[in-house]
N, C-alpha and C positions, 0 to 999 in steps of 0.2 A: 810305578804309576798304576793306579786302579781305574779301570775303565768301567763306567756304569752303563749297562745296556738296558735302557728303560724304554719300553714300547708303549705307545699310546693306549693299546688295548689293556695294558697292565694297570693303568691308573684310572681308566674309565670304568664305571659300574657295569657289571656284566648283565647283558639282557636277560639271562636266565634267572637272575635274582629278582628282577622286576616282574618277570612273567610268573615266577613262583608266588610272589606276594599277590599279584592280581588274581591268580587261580585260587589262592587260599582264603581270601576275604569272604567270598560268598559261602564257603564251607563253614568258616568260623561263625558267620552270621546265622547260619541255620542251626549250628550246635547251640548257640545262645538262644535262638528262638524256641528250641525244644525243651530247654531247662524248666520253665514254669509248668509245662504240660505234665512232666513227671513229678514235679514237686508238690503241686496243690493237693492231691489226694493224700499224700503222706502227712502234710502239714495241717490238714483240715481239723483233726481232733484237737490239736493244740490251739489253732486259731479260734475255733469255736469256744473253747474254754476262756480264751483271752477276752472275747467280745460278748460272751453270754448269748451267742447266736443260736437259733433253732437248728435242729439236726438237719432239716432240709435246706438250710442256708447255702450249702455248697451248690445245690441245684440252682438257686437264684444267682449265685456268682457265675456259674457256668452259662446260664441262660443270658445274662447280661453281656458276658464276654462274647458269646456267639452272635448276638444281635449286632454288636459293634463290629465284630469281625466281618460279618456279612455286608454291612453298609460300607465299610472301608474297602473291601475287595471289589464290590460292585461299582464303586466310584473311582477305582484306581486308574482305569483307562484314561478318562478325561483329565485326572490330576497329573498323570504322567506327561500328557501333552503340555500342561502348563508349567510344571515344576521340573520335569526331567526325571529320569530314574534315580539319580543320586540325590536330588532334592527330596523326592518322595521317600526314599530309603532313610535319609537322615531324619525326616519328620517322623517316620514310624519308630525309629530308634529313640528319638526324643520322647515321644508319647509313652513308649514302653518303659524307658528309664524313670520318667516321672511316676508312672503307675506303680511299678514295683518298689521304688523307694517310698512312695506314698503309702503303700500297703505296710511296709516295714515300720512306718512312723504313725500309722492310723490309730487314733485313740478311741474311735467310736465305730460301731458296726456299719452305719450308713455310709461312712467314708469308704469302706471296703467295696460297696456296690459301685460307687462313683469311680474308683480307681480300676475296678474290673472292666468298666466301659472303656476307659482310656487304654487299658492293656489290650482289649480286643481290637480296638481301632488300630493301635500300633502294630500288633501282630498281623492284622489283615493287610496293612500297607506294606510291611516288610515281605510277607509271603508272596503277595501279588507282584510287587516290583522286582524282586529277585527272580521269581519263576519266569516272568515275561522276558527279562533281560537274558537269562540263560537259554530260554527256548529260541531266542533270536541269534545268540552268539556262541553257543556251545552245542555239542552233540549229545546223543542219548546217554553215552557213558558218563559224562559229567553230571547230567541230570540224575542219574542213578546215585552217584556219590553225594550229590546235594541232598537228596531225600534220605540217604543213609545217615548223613550228618545230623539231620533232625532227630532220627531215632537214637543216635548217640547222645544228643543233648537230653532227650526224654529219659534215657537210662541213667544219666548223671544227676538228674533232678532230685530223686530220692536221697542219694548219698549227700547232696548239698544240705538238705534239711537235717539229716541225721548228724552230720558233722556240726552244723549250727547248734543243734540241741545239746550235743555232747560238750561243745566248747564254751557255749554261752548260756546254756539252759533256756534258750529262747529260739523260736522259729524265725524271728524277725531278721536276724543277722543273715540268714540264708537268702531271703528275698532282697535285702539291701545289697548283697553281693551280686544278685542277678540284675538289679537296677544298675549297678556299677558296670556290669558286663555290657549291657545295652548302651550305656553312655560311651564306653570305650569303643564299641563297634561303630557308633555314630560318628565319633571323632575320627576314626580311621577311614571311614567312607568319605567323610568331608575332606580329609587330607588327600585322598586319591580319587577325586571326582572324575578325572580323565579316564579311569578304568571302566566307567559305566556309560561311556558314549555309545549311542545306538548306531552301529555302523555295519556290523557283519551280518552275513546271511547264514542261517543255520545249515549244518551239514546233514540234517535229517531229511532234506528235500530241496527243491528248487522253487520256493514260493515267489510269486510276483510281489513287487513292491506295493501294488495297490490291492485293496480288498476286491473280492469278486462282486458282481452286481448285487444290488440291495436284496432282491428276493433270495438269491443263492446264499448270500451271507447270512440272512436271517435263518434259512433252513439249516445251514451248517452250524450256526450258533445254538439253535434249539437242540439239535442232535448232540452237539458237543456238551452242552450243559446237562443234558440227560445222562450222558455217559459219566460225567463227573459225579452227578447226584447218585446214580445207582451204584457206581464203584465205591464211593465213600460209604454209602449205606450198607453194602455187602461187607466191607471190611469192618466197620464199626459194629454191625450186628453180630458177626461171628466172634469178634473180640469181647463184646459185652455179655452175650447170652450163652455162649457154648458151655462154660463151666457150670452154670446153673442147670442147663438142660441135661448135661451128662450126669450130674450128681443127683438132682431131685427127680428128673424125668426118666433117667435110664439106669439109676441105681449104681453108677460107677463110684468107686471109692474117691474120697476127696483128694488123696495123694495122686492118683492116676489122672483125675480130671484136671488138677492143677498143672501136671506135666503137659497135658494137652494144650491148655491155655498158654503156657510158657512156650511150647513148641510152635504155636501159631505165630506169636510175635517174633520168635527166633527165625521162623521161615520168612517172615516179612522183612526182617533186617538182612538176612542172608541173601534174599532175592535181590535186594537193592545193591548190596555189595557186589554180587555177581554181575549185575547190570553195569556197575561201574568198571569192572574188570574186563568183561567179555562183550559188552553191548555193541561195540563197533564191528563185531564179526557177523552180525545179522542185520538185515534191513529193519528199521524200527517197526514198520507195519507188521512184519512177521513176528516180532517179539510181542506185539499187542495181540495178534492172532493166537499165539501160544498161551499168553497169560489168560485171556478170556476163555479159550477152550479148556485149559486146565482147571479154571475156576468152576466151570460147569461140571466137569468130571469129579472134582473134589467135593463139591456140595452134594452131588448125588451119592458119593461114597459116604459122606458124613450122615446122610439120611438113612441109607439102606444097609450099611455095614454094621457088624456087631459093635457095641460101645467101645471096646478096647481099640479096635481098628479105627473107629471114628476119631478117638482122642489122639492116638499116637501116630497115625498115618494121614488120615484125611485132613486134620486141622493144619499140620505143618505144610502139606501140599497146597492147601487153600491160602495160607499165609504167603508162600512163595509165589503163587499165581497172582494174587492181587497186588503184590509188591511192585510189579513192573507197570501196572496199568496207569497210575497217576503220572509217574515220570515220563512214560512214553507218550501219553496223550498230550502232555505239555510240550514235549519235543516236536510233535507233529502239528501243533496248533498253527504255526506260521504258514505251513503249506496248505492249510485248509481255509484260512480266512485272510491271508495276505499279511505281509509284515507290518503294514501301517495299522492294522486292526488287531494285532497280536495282544497288545497291552489290554485293550478292551475285552477281548475274548478270554484271556487268562483271568482277568478280574471276575468276569461273569461266571466262568467255569469254577473258580475257587469258591465263589459265593454259593453256587449250586452245590458244590461238594460240602460246604458247611451245613446247608440244609439237610443233605443226605446223611452226613455223619451224625447229626443230632436228631433229626426228625424220624428217619427210618427206624433206628433201634427203639425209639420211644413208641412209635406206632406199633411195631412188632411186639413190644412188651405188653401193650394193651391186648393184642390178639392172644398172646401166650397166656395171659391171665384169664381171659374169657373162655378160650377154647381148650387150652392145655399145652404143656411144654413140648409134647410130641410133634407139634406143628412147626417147630423151628427148622428141622431138616427140609421139609417141603418148601417153606418160605425162603430159605437160603437158596434152594435150587431154582425157585421162580425168579429171584433177584438175578442170579447168574444167567438165566436164560433171557431175561429182559435185557441184560447187559450185552449178551451175544446178539440179540435182535437189533439193538441200537447200533452196534458195531457193524453188522451187515448192512444196515441202512446207510451208515456213513461211508462205507466202502463203495457201495453202489452209487451213491450220489457223487462221490469223487470220480469214479470212472466215467459217469455220464458227463460231468463237467469237462473232463479231459477230452472226451470224444467231441464235445461241442467246440472246444478250442481248436481241435485238429481239422475241423471241416473247412473247406474253402469258403472264404468270405466271412468266417465267423470271427 
């Protein structure tokens, strides 16, 4: 006689499997979100030839994308209240899928501009909704992994285009695949809507459910938006202009300057991976202190050190320093504005970051052209110092608010 010893736990799905899926979906979403960012620049020469577009057409595509991204991020808070996180995320995935599939099929140049607007809106909704949800429901380590996942997607974007060109002799297949990836993510999110319920309180602090008083909220929001704007501007300016300044302005060889630019982005990715591995060992505010302090030091080194040191030491240090600022700021947001206002604050913060990431490097480019490339070091240092000043203001305001809550009768 054979006796079967079957336990209930053996036939029920293991909780760990569900938890693993729940933890993986936001990371997969951000890998997908990063794909077009890395692919557009590589695909542009072939796209331009297909449509007979002007050389500056990529700037028009990126400007359209940025405007739509800004509008979507800024309105994501009220939309989250109406649609919920999962509804907003599914909508963003749908817009992105339509946009990139539309780009793959576009017969005329004007259609590219239209789908660029849809792509920016979809990306803005995805970015804001996922970041707001993670800031409320996860700790700083997971936020680090989330933003590292975006960097992985951006790094995979160029190979997707290269494989598409090699396999089909067209850039269109690569973007069709990206549209399919967004569609798959949207279906996955829709199937697991319960994973996006707004319930937990972040481990980064002990925020109240309600936002602070209106004047305090406005002050906190202005400072927070300023932090996002300047941090994004510092990151983008260093990434966009350091190579040109090192080669043209400081006569460093193209090979060494390219290594410096590569090491800057490598430092950015490595810093976010380190945040994902070790972020729970330090209070988030201390990590932000360290990141901003190191950014001041690294920008001064880039300015004042010899060109070789600026390229191979200062730039990777700066990349590692700025890598933690965005994820940690997002993790700290609920504690500064209250959990109910987190979706609004994250949306406004990311919108401000969009302005900083696009507007600050453009403005600094005008200065560099008018005054000279030697001014990049001082300008980066000023940005880092402004960031440190805003951080000091935000910390002081937070201490004052806590003292006010501790007073009798307050």
